[in-house]
N, C-alpha and C positions, 0 to 999 in steps of 0.2 A: 752213569751209575755213581751213586754217592758212596762215600767211604762206609757208611752204615750198611748200605745194601751189599757192598763187597764183603764186609765182615760177616753178614748173615749168610751170604752165598758160601763162604769158606766154612762157616760153622755147619751148615747143612750138608756140604760135601763131606766133611770129616765125619759127621754122623753116619752117612751112607757108607763110607769107607769102613768105619768101625763095624757096622752091621755085616758088611760083606766079608770082612776078616773073620768074624765069628762063624759065619756060614761056611767059609772055606776050611776053617779049622775043624768044624764038625764033619765035613765031608772028607777030611784028611787029604786035601789037595795042597800039599806043602809047597810045591813050586809056584802055584798061583798065589798062595798066601805070601810067600817071600817076595814075589814080583810086586804085588800091591803094596806091601810094607815098604819096599825100597822106593817105589814111585812117590809115595806120600810121606817119606821120612821127614823131609824139611818142613812140610806143613804140620805134621804131628809134633815135631820137636824143633821149632824154629830157633836159630841162633839169635841170642839177644832177647828171646821171649816174645818176639812178634814177627809177623810175615811182612816183608817189604812188598808193596804193590807198585807196579809201574804202569804208566799210561802207555797204551799201545800206539806206536807211531801211525799216523794216518787217520786216527780217530779224532773228531772234534772234541774239545773240552766241554764238559757239561756245566 
């Protein structure tokens, strides 16, 4: 996966998370909303303004 593909995957994931958060808010499912917010806190508000990506061990470089 290229860095551009990884960035697009992250953007797409954050879009889906945002849509789900809106849905949970409308359904008044506060516990699920809070859990999802916590799970993606670092992605939504990365320290330093960017998300560090790491190569998974055992995967060949592309």
